[in-house]
C-alpha positions as CSV (number, residue, x, y, z in Angstrom):
1,M,13.9,-24.6,41.8
2,Y,17.3,-24.2,40.0
3,Y,17.5,-24.7,36.3
4,Y,19.9,-23.7,33.5
5,R,19.1,-20.4,31.8
6,S,20.5,-20.1,28.2
7,R,22.9,-17.3,27.5
8,K,22.1,-17.3,23.8
9,D,20.7,-14.2,22.2
10,D,16.9,-14.5,21.9
11,Q,17.2,-12.7,18.5
12,A,14.5,-10.2,19.3
13,F,15.3,-8.0,16.3
14,L,15.1,-10.9,13.9
15,R,11.9,-12.2,15.4
16,R,10.3,-8.7,15.1
17,R,11.4,-8.4,11.4
18,I,9.9,-11.9,10.6
19,R,6.6,-10.8,12.2
20,E,6.6,-7.6,10.2
21,I,7.1,-9.4,6.9
22,A,4.4,-12.0,7.8
23,S,2.0,-9.2,8.8
24,T,2.2,-7.6,5.3
25,R,2.6,-10.7,3.2
26,V,0.0,-12.9,4.7
27,R,0.3,-15.9,2.4
28,Y,4.1,-16.1,2.4
29,G,5.7,-19.0,4.2
30,Y,9.1,-19.1,5.8
31,N,10.9,-19.8,2.5
32,R,9.8,-16.5,1.0
33,I,10.4,-14.7,4.2
34,H,14.0,-16.0,4.2
35,I,14.5,-14.6,0.8
36,F,13.3,-11.1,1.9
37,L,15.6,-11.3,4.9
38,Q,18.6,-12.1,2.7
39,R,17.8,-9.2,0.5
40,E,17.9,-6.9,3.5
41,G,21.3,-8.2,4.5
42,W,20.5,-10.8,7.2
43,A,23.2,-13.5,7.2
44,I,21.1,-16.4,8.4
45,N,20.2,-19.8,7.0
46,R,16.8,-21.1,6.1
47,K,16.7,-23.5,9.2
48,R,16.9,-20.6,11.6
49,V,14.1,-18.7,9.9
50,Y,12.0,-21.8,10.0
51,R,12.6,-22.3,13.7
52,L,11.8,-18.7,14.6
53,Y,8.8,-18.7,12.2
54,R,7.4,-21.7,14.0
55,E,8.1,-20.4,17.5
56,E,6.3,-17.1,16.6
57,G,3.2,-19.1,15.6
58,L,3.2,-17.8,12.0
59,Q,2.8,-21.0,10.1
60,L,-0.1,-20.9,7.6
61,E,-3.1,-23.1,8.2
62,K,-3.9,-25.3,5.3
63,K,-7.1,-26.6,6.8
64,K,-10.2,-24.6,7.5
65,P,-10.2,-23.4,11.2
66,W,-12.8,-24.5,13.6
67,P,-15.6,-22.0,14.2
68,Y,-14.4,-21.3,17.7
69,K,-11.0,-20.3,16.5
70,K,-10.4,-16.6,15.7
71,N,-8.6,-15.6,12.6
72,K,-5.9,-13.0,13.6
73,A,-5.6,-10.1,11.2
74,R,-1.9,-10.0,10.2
75,N,-2.1,-6.8,8.1
76,Q,-3.3,-3.3,8.6
77,R,-4.4,-1.0,5.7
78,V,-3.2,2.5,5.2
79,T,-5.1,5.5,3.7
80,A,-3.7,6.9,0.5
81,L,-3.0,10.6,0.9
82,E,-1.5,11.4,-2.5
83,K,-1.3,10.1,-6.1
84,N,0.6,6.8,-6.7
85,Q,0.8,6.1,-3.0
86,C,-1.3,3.0,-3.2
87,W,-2.9,1.1,-6.1
88,S,-5.3,-1.8,-6.1
89,M,-5.2,-4.6,-8.7
90,D,-7.5,-7.5,-9.6
91,F,-9.0,-9.5,-12.5
92,V,-12.6,-9.5,-13.9
93,S,-13.9,-12.3,-16.2
94,D,-16.5,-12.2,-19.0
95,Q,-17.2,-13.9,-22.3
96,L,-17.7,-13.2,-26.0
97,H,-20.9,-13.8,-27.9
98,N,-19.8,-17.3,-28.7
99,G,-19.1,-18.2,-25.1
100,K,-15.3,-17.9,-25.2
101,R,-14.1,-16.4,-22.0
102,F,-11.6,-13.7,-21.4
103,R,-10.0,-11.9,-18.5
104,I,-9.5,-8.2,-17.8
105,L,-6.7,-6.7,-15.6
106,T,-8.2,-3.8,-13.5
107,V,-6.1,-1.3,-11.7
108,I,-7.1,1.9,-9.8
109,D,-5.3,4.5,-7.7
110,Q,-6.9,4.5,-4.3
111,F,-6.4,8.3,-3.7
112,S,-7.9,9.6,-7.0
113,R,-9.8,6.5,-8.2
114,F,-8.0,7.0,-11.5
115,N,-8.0,3.9,-13.7
116,P,-4.6,3.6,-15.6
117,I,-5.4,0.4,-17.5
118,L,-8.1,-2.0,-18.5
119,E,-6.5,-4.7,-20.6
120,A,-8.3,-7.8,-21.9
121,R,-6.7,-11.2,-22.8
122,Y,-7.9,-14.7,-23.3
123,S,-5.4,-15.8,-20.6
124,Y,-3.3,-13.7,-18.2
125,K,0.0,-15.1,-17.1
126,A,2.3,-13.6,-14.5
127,I,4.6,-12.2,-17.2
128,D,1.6,-10.6,-18.9
129,V,0.8,-8.8,-15.6
130,V,4.4,-7.5,-15.4
131,N,4.3,-6.3,-19.0
132,S,1.0,-4.5,-18.4
133,L,2.5,-2.8,-15.3
134,K,5.6,-1.7,-17.4
135,R,3.3,0.0,-19.9
136,I,1.5,1.8,-17.1
137,E,4.9,2.7,-15.6
138,R,6.0,4.5,-18.7
139,K,2.9,6.7,-18.8
140,Y,1.8,7.1,-15.2
141,G,4.7,6.1,-13.0
142,I,4.7,3.5,-10.3
143,P,3.0,3.3,-6.9
144,K,4.7,2.9,-3.5
145,Q,2.3,0.0,-2.8
146,I,-0.1,-2.3,-4.6
147,N,-3.0,-4.1,-2.8
148,L,-3.9,-7.4,-4.5
149,D,-5.2,-10.9,-3.7
150,N,-3.3,-14.2,-3.6
151,G,-4.0,-15.3,-7.2
152,P,-1.2,-17.3,-8.9
153,E,-0.4,-14.4,-11.3
154,F,0.2,-12.1,-8.3
155,I,2.3,-14.3,-6.0
156,S,4.6,-15.2,-8.9
157,K,8.4,-14.7,-9.0
158,E,8.0,-12.4,-12.0
159,L,5.8,-9.9,-10.3
160,D,7.9,-10.1,-7.1
161,L,11.1,-9.3,-9.0
162,W,9.4,-6.4,-10.8
163,A,8.2,-5.0,-7.5
164,Y,11.5,-5.5,-5.7
165,S,13.6,-3.9,-8.4
166,R,11.4,-0.8,-8.2
167,G,10.8,-0.6,-4.5
168,V,7.1,-1.3,-4.8
169,K,5.5,-3.0,-1.7
170,L,3.0,-5.8,-2.5
171,E,0.2,-6.0,0.1
172,F,-1.8,-9.2,-0.1
173,S,-5.3,-9.7,1.1
174,R,-6.1,-12.3,3.7
175,P,-7.7,-15.4,2.2
176,G,-11.5,-15.1,2.2
177,K,-11.4,-11.4,3.0
178,P,-12.4,-9.3,-0.1
179,T,-12.9,-6.3,2.1
180,D,-9.1,-6.1,2.5
181,N,-9.1,-4.8,-1.1
182,A,-12.4,-3.0,-1.0
183,F,-11.4,-0.2,-3.5
184,I,-10.9,-2.6,-6.4
185,E,-14.0,-4.7,-5.4
186,S,-16.1,-1.6,-5.6
187,F,-14.5,-0.5,-8.9
188,N,-15.1,-4.0,-10.4
189,G,-18.8,-3.8,-9.4
190,R,-19.3,-0.5,-11.2
191,F,-17.2,-1.6,-14.2
192,R,-19.4,-4.8,-14.6
193,E,-22.7,-2.9,-14.2
194,E,-21.8,0.1,-16.4
195,C,-19.7,-1.6,-19.1
196,L,-19.6,-5.4,-19.3
197,N,-23.4,-5.9,-18.6
198,Q,-24.2,-3.2,-21.2
199,N,-22.3,-4.5,-24.1
200,W,-22.2,-7.4,-26.5
201,F,-18.6,-8.5,-27.4
202,L,-17.8,-10.0,-30.8
203,S,-14.0,-10.3,-30.6
204,L,-11.1,-9.5,-28.2
205,E,-10.4,-6.4,-30.3
206,D,-14.0,-5.3,-29.9
207,V,-13.7,-5.9,-26.1
208,Q,-10.5,-3.7,-25.9
209,S,-12.1,-0.9,-28.0
210,K,-15.1,-0.7,-25.7
211,L,-12.9,-0.9,-22.6
212,D,-10.8,2.0,-23.8
213,A,-13.9,4.1,-24.4
214,W,-15.4,3.3,-21.0
215,R,-12.1,4.0,-19.3
216,A,-11.8,7.4,-20.9
217,D,-15.3,8.3,-19.8
218,Y,-14.7,7.0,-16.3
219,N,-11.5,9.0,-15.8
220,Q,-12.6,12.2,-17.5
221,V,-16.4,12.5,-17.2
222,R,-18.0,10.1,-14.7
223,P,-18.7,11.9,-11.3
224,H,-17.6,10.1,-8.2
225,S,-19.4,10.6,-4.9
226,S,-16.3,9.9,-2.9
227,L,-14.5,12.6,-4.8
228,G,-17.1,15.3,-4.3
229,Y,-18.9,14.3,-7.6
230,V,-16.0,15.2,-9.9
231,S,-14.1,12.9,-12.2
232,P,-10.7,11.4,-11.2
233,E,-8.8,13.6,-13.6
234,Q,-10.5,16.8,-12.4
235,Y,-9.9,15.7,-8.8
236,L,-6.2,15.3,-9.5
237,S,-6.0,18.6,-11.3
238,E,-7.7,20.4,-8.4
239,F,-5.5,18.7,-5.9
240,E,-2.3,19.6,-7.7
241,E,-3.5,23.2,-8.1
242,Q,-4.3,23.4,-4.4
243,R,-1.0,21.9,-3.3
244,S,0.9,24.3,-5.5
245,K,-0.8,27.3,-3.9
246,T,-0.1,25.9,-0.5
247,N,3.6,25.5,-1.3
248,I,3.8,29.1,-2.5
């Protein structure tokens, strides 16, 4: 059979870049992907991104898939090999003695298991998360990547702007897949068992005081089996010492 073959460019490079962005930012639709492409210098409009996004089969499913359908993993995790290469971030909730609830921002460095912050608030907005990260930045620096879930505070424009301005990659977990961020899930479990379940909180100030005390013990004293039963600070110190000897 004879038929017309289009001479238009199939835009293979653009298609590949769209797939790459979708593979790391699993809950981003074509609008956000279009913004990322514009930041990278692609002179394309939103309609073309939408068409290619649909043709690549990347549209997000709003309904629960049938049991016989397989959920394709759109992201692959990397192993942290040095300090500040990859952090994990999440929230933990608890309540005061009078039943008033509060939230705690938890962050750990995947390489050393170091915990740079435990901050409690009655409510945590996107701008509060950014302000907390700025305080961490001044003292401990910033990571190359942060693993986090798709909560409203984390998919906000404020956090996206902070990450973009500093070159930090935000790696989002797949919906319903807590194992995508297993480091922070494990940390939150230990934190709840060893701190939250062992204390009675009278006020938010009392909460923060006890969080600071537990964090200091966690970073400086508590032995970690994954680190050869040393504390995070000792592990970092030994790692830096070994690396300096190797460089010599």
